[in-house]
VEXDREN-2710 file (C-alpha; in Angstrom, 1 decimal):
% VEXDREN-2710
k/r/px/py/pz
1/MET/-31.1/1.2/-3.9
2/ASP/-31.7/-1.4/-1.2
3/LYS/-29.3/-2.5/1.5
4/THR/-28.0/-5.5/-0.5
5/GLU/-27.2/-3.4/-3.6
6/ALA/-25.7/-0.7/-1.5
7/PHE/-23.3/-3.1/0.2
8/ARG/-22.4/-4.9/-3.0
9/ALA/-21.5/-1.5/-4.6
10/GLU/-19.2/-0.7/-1.7
11/ARG/-17.8/-4.1/-0.7
12/ALA/-14.5/-4.0/-2.7
13/ARG/-13.7/-0.5/-1.4
14/LEU/-14.5/-1.5/2.2
15/VAL/-12.2/-4.6/1.9
16/ALA/-9.4/-2.4/0.5
17/ILE/-9.6/0.0/3.4
18/ALA/-9.6/-2.7/6.0
19/ASP/-6.8/-4.6/4.2
20/ARG/-4.7/-1.4/4.1
21/MET/-5.2/-0.8/7.8
22/LEU/-4.8/-4.4/9.0
23/GLY/-2.4/-5.9/6.5
24/ASP/-4.5/-9.1/6.4
25/HIS/-6.9/-9.7/3.5
26/ALA/-8.8/-12.5/5.3
27/GLU/-9.4/-10.3/8.3
28/ALA/-10.4/-7.4/6.0
29/GLU/-13.0/-9.7/4.3
30/ASP/-14.3/-10.5/7.8
31/ILE/-14.6/-6.8/8.7
32/ALA/-16.5/-6.1/5.5
33/GLN/-18.9/-9.0/6.3
34/GLN/-19.4/-7.6/9.8
35/ALA/-20.2/-4.2/8.3
36/TRP/-22.8/-5.8/6.2
37/LEU/-24.4/-7.6/9.1
38/ARG/-24.7/-4.3/11.0
39/LEU/-26.2/-2.6/8.0
40/ASP/-28.7/-5.4/7.5
41/GLY/-29.6/-5.4/11.2
42/THR/-30.3/-1.7/11.6
43/ASP/-33.8/-0.2/11.2
44/ALA/-32.4/3.3/11.0
45/GLN/-32.9/5.3/7.9
46/ILE/-29.5/5.8/6.4
47/ALA/-29.2/8.7/4.0
48/ASN/-25.7/7.8/2.8
49/PRO/-25.0/4.0/2.9
50/ALA/-21.5/4.5/1.5
51/ALA/-20.4/6.9/4.3
52/TRP/-22.2/4.8/6.9
53/LEU/-20.4/1.6/5.8
54/THR/-17.1/3.3/5.6
55/THR/-17.4/4.6/9.2
56/VAL/-18.4/1.2/10.5
57/THR/-15.6/-0.6/8.6
58/VAL/-12.9/1.9/9.9
59/ARG/-14.2/1.6/13.5
60/LEU/-14.2/-2.2/13.3
61/ALA/-10.7/-2.3/11.9
62/LEU/-9.6/0.2/14.6
63/ASP/-11.0/-2.2/17.3
64/ARG/-8.9/-5.0/15.8
65/LEU/-5.8/-2.8/15.8
66/LYS/-6.3/-1.8/19.4
67/ALA/-6.6/-5.5/20.3
68/ARG/-3.2/-6.1/18.8
69/VAL/-1.4/-3.0/20.1
70/PRO/-1.3/-1.5/23.6
71/GLU/-3.5/1.7/23.8
72/PRO/-1.3/4.8/23.4
73/ILE/-1.4/7.7/25.8
74/ALA/-3.9/10.2/24.4
75/ASP/-3.0/13.8/23.5
76/PRO/-5.0/16.4/25.5
77/ASP/-6.8/17.6/22.3
78/ASP/-7.7/14.0/21.4
79/ASP/-10.5/14.1/24.0
80/ALA/-12.4/17.0/22.4
81/GLU/-15.7/16.4/20.7
82/ALA/-15.6/15.6/17.0
83/GLY/-17.3/17.7/14.5
84/GLY/-18.3/17.6/10.8
85/ASP/-20.5/15.4/8.7
86/PRO/-20.0/11.7/7.7
87/VAL/-17.6/10.8/4.9
88/GLU/-18.8/11.6/1.4
89/ASP/-17.3/11.2/-2.1
90/VAL/-14.6/8.8/-0.9
91/VAL/-12.0/8.2/-3.6
92/LEU/-9.7/5.2/-3.5
93/ALA/-6.1/6.0/-4.3
94/ASP/-4.8/4.0/-7.3
95/THR/-1.5/2.9/-5.7
96/VAL/0.2/2.5/-2.4
97/ALA/3.7/1.6/-1.4
98/ALA/3.9/-2.2/-1.4
99/ALA/6.1/-2.3/1.7
100/LEU/3.8/0.0/3.7
101/HIS/2.6/-2.6/6.1
102/VAL/6.1/-3.2/7.3
103/VAL/6.5/0.4/8.5
104/LEU/2.9/0.7/9.6
105/ASP/3.6/-1.8/12.3
106/ARG/5.5/0.8/14.3
107/LEU/2.5/3.2/14.4
108/THR/-0.2/3.3/17.1
109/PRO/-3.7/2.3/16.0
110/ALA/-4.9/5.9/15.8
111/GLU/-1.8/7.0/13.9
112/ARG/-2.3/4.1/11.4
113/VAL/-5.9/5.0/10.9
114/ALA/-5.2/8.7/10.3
115/PHE/-2.2/8.1/8.0
116/VAL/-3.8/5.3/5.9
117/LEU/-7.2/7.1/5.5
118/HIS/-5.7/10.5/4.6
119/ASP/-2.5/9.7/2.7
120/SER/-3.7/6.5/0.9
121/PHE/-7.4/7.1/0.5
122/GLY/-7.8/10.8/0.4
123/PHE/-10.1/11.2/3.4
124/GLU/-10.5/14.7/4.9
125/PHE/-9.4/15.2/8.5
126/THR/-12.9/16.1/9.5
127/ALA/-14.1/12.7/8.4
128/ILE/-11.2/10.9/10.1
129/ALA/-11.8/12.8/13.3
130/ALA/-15.5/11.7/13.3
131/MET/-14.4/8.1/13.0
132/LEU/-11.9/8.4/15.8
133/ASP/-14.2/10.5/18.0
134/SER/-11.5/13.2/17.9
135/THR/-11.0/16.6/16.3
136/PRO/-9.6/17.5/12.9
137/ALA/-6.6/19.1/14.5
138/ALA/-5.9/15.9/16.5
139/ALA/-6.4/13.8/13.4
140/ARG/-4.0/16.0/11.5
141/LYS/-1.4/15.7/14.3
142/LEU/-1.7/11.9/14.3
143/ALA/-1.1/11.7/10.5
144/SER/1.9/14.0/10.8
145/ARG/3.3/12.0/13.7
146/ALA/2.9/8.8/11.6
147/ARG/4.7/10.4/8.6
148/ALA/7.6/11.3/10.9
149/LYS/7.9/7.8/12.2
150/ILE/7.8/6.3/8.7
151/ALA/10.3/8.8/7.3
152/ALA/12.8/8.1/10.0
153/PRO/12.8/4.3/10.6
154/ALA/15.0/2.9/13.3
155/ALA/18.3/1.3/12.2
156/GLU/17.0/-2.2/13.1
157/ASP/14.1/-1.7/10.8
158/ALA/16.3/-1.8/7.6
159/LEU/14.2/-3.2/4.7
160/ALA/14.7/-6.7/3.5
161/ASP/15.6/-7.1/-0.2
162/TRP/12.0/-8.0/-1.2
163/GLU/10.8/-4.9/0.7
164/VAL/13.2/-2.7/-1.3
165/VAL/12.1/-4.3/-4.6
166/ASP/8.4/-3.9/-3.8
167/ALA/8.8/-0.3/-2.6
168/PHE/10.6/0.4/-5.8
169/LEU/7.8/-1.0/-7.9
170/ALA/5.2/0.8/-5.9
171/ALA/7.1/4.1/-6.3
172/ALA/7.4/3.4/-10.1
173/ARG/3.6/2.8/-10.5
174/GLY/2.8/5.9/-8.4
175/GLY/5.1/8.2/-10.2
176/GLU/7.1/9.0/-7.0
177/PHE/10.3/10.2/-8.6
178/GLU/12.0/11.3/-5.4
179/ARG/11.2/8.0/-3.8
180/LEU/12.7/6.1/-6.7
181/LEU/15.9/8.1/-6.4
182/SER/16.1/7.2/-2.8
183/LEU/15.9/3.5/-3.6
184/LEU/18.5/3.5/-6.3
185/ALA/22.3/3.4/-5.9
186/PRO/24.1/6.4/-7.5
187/ASP/25.8/4.1/-10.0
188/VAL/22.9/1.8/-10.6
189/VAL/22.9/-0.1/-13.9
190/VAL/20.0/-1.5/-16.0
191/SER/20.8/-4.0/-18.6
192/GLY/18.7/-6.1/-21.0
193/ASP/19.6/-9.5/-22.5
194/PRO/19.0/-10.0/-26.3
195/ALA/15.7/-11.7/-25.7
196/ALA/14.4/-8.8/-23.5
197/VAL/15.7/-6.1/-25.9
198/ALA/13.9/-7.8/-28.7
199/LEU/10.7/-7.4/-26.7
200/GLY/11.3/-3.7/-26.3
201/THR/13.4/-3.2/-23.1
202/PRO/16.5/-0.9/-23.1
203/GLN/19.8/-2.6/-23.7
204/ARG/21.6/-0.5/-21.1
205/MET/21.0/2.5/-18.8
206/ASP/23.4/4.0/-16.3
207/GLY/22.9/6.3/-13.3
208/ARG/20.2/7.0/-10.8
209/GLN/18.5/9.9/-12.6
210/THR/18.2/8.0/-15.9
211/VAL/16.9/4.9/-14.3
212/ALA/14.4/6.7/-12.1
213/GLY/13.2/8.7/-15.1
214/PHE/12.7/5.5/-17.1
215/PHE/10.6/3.7/-14.4
216/ASN/8.8/6.8/-13.2
217/GLY/5.1/6.1/-13.8
218/ALA/5.8/2.7/-15.3
219/ALA/5.7/-0.9/-14.1
220/ALA/1.9/-1.1/-14.0
221/SER/2.0/-4.7/-15.4
222/ALA/4.9/-5.8/-13.3
223/LEU/4.1/-8.4/-10.6
224/PRO/6.3/-9.6/-7.7
225/VAL/8.1/-12.8/-8.4
226/PHE/11.2/-14.7/-7.5
227/VAL/13.9/-14.6/-10.3
228/ALA/16.5/-17.4/-9.8
229/GLY/15.5/-17.4/-6.2
230/ARG/15.9/-13.7/-5.7
231/PRO/13.0/-11.3/-5.0
232/GLY/12.3/-9.4/-8.3
233/ALA/9.4/-8.7/-10.6
234/ALA/8.1/-9.7/-14.0
235/TRP/6.2/-8.1/-16.8
236/PHE/3.1/-10.2/-17.5
237/ASP/1.1/-10.1/-20.7
238/ARG/-2.4/-11.7/-20.5
239/GLY/-1.4/-13.8/-17.6
240/THR/2.0/-15.0/-19.0
241/ALA/5.4/-13.8/-17.8
242/ARG/7.3/-12.2/-20.7
243/VAL/10.3/-10.3/-19.1
244/ALA/11.9/-10.8/-15.7
245/PHE/13.2/-7.9/-13.7
246/ASP/16.2/-9.4/-11.9
247/PHE/17.1/-7.0/-9.0
248/THR/20.5/-6.8/-7.2
249/VAL/19.9/-5.1/-3.9
250/GLU/22.8/-4.1/-1.6
251/ASP/22.7/-2.1/1.6
252/GLY/19.0/-1.3/1.2
253/VAL/19.2/0.2/-2.4
254/VAL/18.9/-1.2/-5.9
255/ARG/22.3/-1.5/-7.5
256/ARG/21.4/-3.3/-10.7
257/ILE/18.3/-4.4/-12.6
258/ASP/18.6/-7.0/-15.4
259/PHE/15.8/-7.4/-17.9
260/ARG/15.8/-11.2/-18.7
261/ALA/13.6/-13.0/-21.1
262/GLU/15.5/-16.2/-21.8
263/PRO/13.1/-19.2/-21.8
264/ASP/14.8/-21.0/-18.9
265/VAL/14.6/-17.8/-16.7
266/ILE/11.0/-17.2/-17.5
267/ASP/10.1/-20.9/-16.9
268/ALA/11.7/-20.7/-13.5
269/ILE/9.8/-17.6/-12.3
270/ARG/7.6/-18.1/-9.3
271/ARG/5.0/-15.7/-8.0
272/ARG/5.5/-14.4/-4.5
273/ARG/3.6/-12.4/-1.8
274/GLY/6.1/-10.3/0.1
275/GLY/9.1/-12.5/0.9
276/GLU/7.2/-15.8/0.6
277/ALA/6.3/-17.9/-2.4
278/ARG/2.6/-17.9/-3.3
END
């Protein structure tokens, strides 16, 4: 396989990694292009182009992060020599929390790299350490510190309604039952209008356990939209919205979801990216 074919085979994965780290798809595309230019410009014999491109992409993204955020004070064991071989057999995780970039902003660049690569992409800490010029123990500590920050957000970082909705959808797709429970009010209600029920939605469900069980591992075809001006989702079939998921969010949790398929509701649906219309 020549350089061009090797890059084409890896390009989508490289963009996904950079996008996850930076939260900016255009910037991620630029990072992937820079990785290609470096591959094209080297005369070195590269035994594993996928691993080489991954390392270059991560380091370029890390440089961008460091340019955005003041450099943190390093731990003593962060200065040790890194060991281990380059990344091999990288597997891209199927799903990630849709609101992840909001909480990632409170992490240092190194914490973000360790957390995203390990928890979202399945990298071993030896590989992460090599990219950070650190040690596996230090990389593990960075990821652990990042998880602690994300699990205990500051009070001023309360999620907006669209962030709650997107986090719920991501947890549903990922089969994260406990996360679903945490995003639902104890007395949450799910209701379907006659048009939605005719398409197969439940007519009514009550309670956090029942609702979480219904959505757990589901919502793969649900896309973020505005429903009557509120952040929600919709089930799309072959590019056409069929059922709207109208969320009622109060105090950071989902209190109600209405499945709606009336023509006037469906016609008024607008796609969104985060809290902004697309």
